[in-house]
C-alpha angles and dihedrals in degrees: 000000000000092000092051098039091067134009120261120277107256133198135191114237135190116222126203115196130178112239094241092048099042096087095051094043093051089047091056091047090051091054089049095048098202104110128083111197124211123222108248092181104055094148095050116092121231092253093055099054125110101250099039092116092055090050090051089052089052090050090052091050090049090051091054092047091051089051090052091048092050092051091047092052091046089059090044092236112162113245112226111233112183093168086239114162107202121195118259110275119249117261092253091053090065090081092055091051091050091051092049093050093044091053093049093045094050093044093049094046091050091049091048092050092050092046092050091051091049091048090049091052090045090052092050092050092046092051090047090051091055091044092055091048096047093043093051090048090051095050090046089059092061115063128191114291097240093046090042094055096046093044090046092054091054091045093053091051099044109023116043092173093070094054096106094048092050093050090052092051092048090048092051093049094045092050091053091048092047089050090055094047093048092051091047092050091050089053092051092049092048091051094049091049090050093055092044091057091051092055090241109095105208111213126206112245104251089208088067107079122197111273101155095284126094118204118193117205127201133048093321098054108169139153117234102202105318108224115034097251128150117229123209142188127206132199147126131269137179110276096231090057095057099093095050091042092052094049094049092045092052095048097042093048094038092235094302094124133075117218124199120183136182129183121240103230098206124069116247124215118236105227093209099052103015091232123138113244135187117232139178134210115240126199116190124190122198142143128235138027094264093059090043092056091045093050093049092051091051090049090050091051092053091046092243114163114228122205132190113254125191118238099223126065091232093057091046090051093051092048091050091054091051092048093052091050092051091047092056091049091049091051090056094048093043092051092052091049092050091048091053091048091049092052091051092050094046090053091048093047091062093060107024095097091051090047091051090051093050095047093047091050091050091048093049091050092055091045088055093046088055087066091063131089127232119229121230093266092055088226101096134054119213121205137176122209147166117236137163114266091223091059100048091107091054090050092050090050092050091051090051092052091049092050091050093048092052092050093234117156094205114079122228116252126220117189129180115234133205115235139164093212115112110254121230121266116252120182115180111227139173132205090280100048097034093082094053091045089054089054090056095042091051088068096041138319112257118254116252111294092353119147107277114226092201091085092063095033088068088072106021097049098057090038094056089043090053093052088061094039099042107158123116094212096049091043089052091055091051092044094052093047092053091043090056091052091049095047093046096037095114093052092045092049090050091054090057095214110197099192106129097215093048092049090053091056093041093049090052097042094121091048090051089046092057092041090055092045094050091044089057089052095050089043088059090048091050089040091227126144110169088335093309130105126231120220102212104144099030126263120274090218120081136178111257111258092232091067109093118226093232091053091046091053091059095045119098092203139356131207116228118212111219090217093059108019100044114086093213099249131082126246109279096247130002129347120341111258089227089077090063091071097034120115091221092049094120093051091055097042094044092054092046097046095042094054091042090054092052093049094049092045095049093048092049092050092048088050088053090053089050090053089056087063089061090054093049093050094045093051092041093240097154093162091060090052092059099035101035115019100043096045091045093050092048091048092052095044098044094056114015103028088047089053091052091050090052090051092052092043091052091050093052104034104039124062138153093270122082117254142171114251135179093265096045144288115334107216100194147289093314087071097048107134120257108233094195095055090041091055091050092050089048093062093040092055088228118169116240135190123245122236135022103272102108130063092259093061094135090066098043125106112265103196131043116272093009097136096050093043092051091049089052091051092051092050092050092048092049092049091052091067098061089040090059091042104048111017099068097047090045094051091048090049092049092047092053091047092051091051091052093047097044096044112088138162121226118195118192118187125189106201093180094059119113089229124073119274107311115213123192118191120196123181125186122196126179115242115242117242089214101051098185099026100093102033092098091050100044093102094046131084120231092259093058091047091052093049092050091048091049090053092050092047096049091043092052098045096045091036093058090058097042093042092052089053089045091061087064085081085081088065095040096050092044091052092048092049092049093048093048090050091050093048091050091050096048098039099042118014096036090060090063092063092062096065125091137187129021093318088051091055091055091046092050090050093051095043093049089052090050090048091051094049093047091047093053097041100041109021100032104030105028098032090040091053091048092051090046092055093047091050088052090053093050091052099041098045112016099037108026095043089072096065112354123094098174095197099132132102129235125260105244108185125193100262130164091208092058093045094049093046092051090049091052091051092050091048091048093231 
């Protein structure tokens, strides 16, 4: 409790390390994780520090390791993670690590380059194989023209079934012939136009008949292609680019090309990315060099790969045989290359986690050494650090081990320093208390040695949550879920699950465990299990014996008189189950939960004010005890504690039965005092009658001297406000004035002395009776102090009222949860009880499943999150505002465990 009640006592130390021992000493301190180093070179950039070259070497090693890791994951090789935490390597071992990583990096890059070249060659041969097959199949579809016409005539006469195929073949051949004729006619027209422009119309020799060669006579004699042959190119292109490629080819060549395409059925591997792609073979016919150049440029733009293709079937057959032979050879070489690469990666996968750990430790050590200063001799490093006083012996022992490992003969020196700087806040936690400490730190880190609310939050947080979430069944679900996480925590930690939502639940497993446990407790108090009550001890309410059972069966409702139907004793534990079926159930529960919320809230706020006394005493702020704590306590007690006492007194003293009291005869529940009206009359100083005789008995005083006592309480509470507002600034002002008046300087000079003028200065200052009271205000003028005090006073006085009302959320959330549970029961689960037979069994099964899912999603998750957030608000604002400043900063020691965990989270491992 002592360690959690206040943060650890910290001290600033100065550390002197020999240069040769500094690396080993910092390594030992990193393993210990109890030292927070200060940067002694804040004005020096990262590139100008002493160990920047070593850090660059570590970055280079990390780059190579990340490359190895990427290649290992690409091959889907499992990375061995033994959770081993090796010690940081010695400084001289860094060279061996660099050599190992350099060798692996070069070897793997060379293998990858060779593999990529082999895959590229394999892809080209595979594409060429498909090109030869598709091209041969295409040419086989088109026979010679003379044979085609004679065969076609016989086919039309004898085989009617092949009519469509024949028509297609004729159409294909005719289109190719028309393409040739059109191109030839365009050439003749161009030549005639050329001679007409020259004034010398060249005429074609009529003796030369067309035989596939065009001869131009005249000055511009030129051959346009010689023999009338079609040229073609063949290649492969990505399948998704075919439509755009075909449109552009048609428009750019004005329809003077013929395109034939065929899909490659198998997927091909891209050697650059390793992805599988779908491609098609394209065969393009054209005539002339201009079209050929245009077609090749279009193919180049669409990244189509063109391949040479022989013109004769015999040459294509011989090339195909050679391609298949080369493919088989490449498969063998490629398999051997991949096996070698796999062996290299498997060997690296066994050690890569350990290598990452070593490199990160080395890098963090050099980053820490960059925070140190060098002495003038360049042989010693000087560091300043924060460390817990209780762990100084452990730190000294770690420094001794580091010095021995380095072989240095000069021991390291650790000296405590005096400083006025506020130390960091260090609260020791374990896996149980860490979650509650995180709740407190999320609002603000405690100031140094300030009372830590986490100790009390362990109980109060789940308790306030349970008041709003009071249902035994829902609490049991939450309890069992958290219990599973606690029982299986070692296995779950070993799995290193990186899902963010799961880690939130797993990190707060002990908080959820206590929230479920306390919810089960409050569910028993409320007597609610999935919105229904359980009659374990027997109800204290009974049906009057004079009511006949037959009459009772026909009655929709019956009113029970407390004087005759109540057995005179309360239900053994919790709320009587009879209230669950009562029509006025909400009236009773609302009154009970509302008053309970006020009582719990007032007591928690008073407890917060009491905790402020521990802070004032610890920091020796006596002035705050008299001007802050006492007025605040009186203000709270005179109004709010008195209200709680009245609530409890009304519960215990007033019942439905008549009774004799000190102020007269109490006739019954119709004269039970109204606390709300009484509180209003209390602040209005309104006179009230005593007793219960008149018609306004609910507003009368119900104990002797009540009116005068309440007026006294109001006066005391009102006087507390100006006390908090004016007394502290006035006392600080008077103290400063006394110090200025009492302090004087006496100068005595002896002119006859043989020595020079002797001056003696004496200064007298009165000692402050509140030694630590004014330290925080020494740099403020009296106006600033008064403004700050006015803000605190107004905030406290108004906050007490608003915070008390804020605790009514306990009642509101509890009511909402109970009503949602009842609606879910009546609108969903109750329907299942109306079915019968086999169909009813199926309906019950489905409805129960729906009820369970709605219960978990709405009542447990959504309502649980709502209650959790409201409990956070009540602790952060209503409770902690009474004593907690939260203006400190966390102790962040140099720890290898923290650095490695952060690196794993960033890497997503």
